[in-house]
C-alpha positions in Angstrom: -0.1 0.1 -0.1 1.9 3.4 -0.9 2.1 6.0 1.4 0.8 9.4 0.1 2.1 12.7 2.4 1.8 16.6 1.4 4.5 18.8 2.1 3.3 19.6 5.1 2.4 16.3 6.9 6.3 15.5 6.1 7.2 18.9 7.8 5.3 18.3 10.6 6.7 14.6 11.1 9.6 16.0 10.7 9.4 18.0 14.0 8.0 15.5 15.6 11.3 13.8 15.2 13.3 17.1 15.3 12.0 17.8 18.8 9.5 15.5 20.0 6.7 17.4 20.5 5.2 20.7 17.8 4.3 22.7 21.5 7.6 23.0 23.3 8.2 26.3 21.4 4.8 27.3 21.9 4.8 30.3 24.7 1.4 32.1 25.9 1.8 35.3 26.9 -1.3 35.9 29.7 -1.8 39.4 31.0 -1.1 38.5 34.8 -3.2 41.9 36.7 -6.0 39.2 37.6 -3.9 38.2 40.4 -3.9 41.5 41.7 -7.9 42.2 41.2 -8.3 38.8 43.1 -6.4 40.5 45.7 -8.1 43.7 45.9 -11.2 42.4 45.6 -10.8 39.6 48.4 -9.3 42.6 50.7 -11.9 44.8 50.0 -14.2 42.6 51.1 -12.3 41.3 54.4 -11.7 45.3 55.2 -15.1 45.7 54.8 -16.5 43.7 57.0 -14.3 44.3 59.8 -14.6 48.2 59.5 -18.6 47.5 59.4 -18.4 45.2 62.7 -16.6 47.9 64.6 -19.0 50.8 63.3 -21.8 48.3 64.3 -20.1 47.5 67.8 -19.2 51.3 68.4 -23.0 52.2 68.0 -24.5 49.3 69.8 -22.3 50.1 73.1 -22.7 54.1 72.8 -19.5 54.9 72.3 -18.7 58.7 70.7 -18.2 59.1 67.2 -14.8 60.5 67.4 -13.9 57.1 68.9 -15.9 55.0 66.3 -14.2 57.0 64.0 -10.4 56.2 65.3 -11.2 52.9 65.5 -12.4 52.7 62.0 -8.9 54.4 60.6 -7.1 52.4 62.6 -8.5 48.7 61.8 -9.0 50.2 57.6 -5.0 50.5 58.2 -4.2 47.4 60.0 -6.1 45.6 57.4 -4.6 46.7 54.5 -1.2 45.6 56.1 -2.1 42.7 57.0 -4.0 41.7 53.9 -0.6 43.1 51.7 1.7 41.4 53.7 -0.5 37.8 53.5 -0.5 38.0 49.7 3.2 39.4 49.3 4.2 35.8 51.4 2.1 33.3 49.8 2.5 34.6 46.4 6.6 34.4 47.6 6.6 31.0 48.7 
């Protein structure tokens, strides 16, 4: 039985023999901003929930508005540092 191959099939088979796989030289370039978006959304949700709990706790205990505001600012700064450090360390490992 005779074997009929086109030139492109022959070149493809030759590349398989030389490279073991036609996909080794293929490189995909993806945008890595999805990781930043994921971290931003996760950190934002965590910060909103923690700050809301501080506000509700302060209001329910009849604490002055100035103290609740100071506690909220401290919580936002602390959450930002904690979430940023946690994300950095998890991405590094």
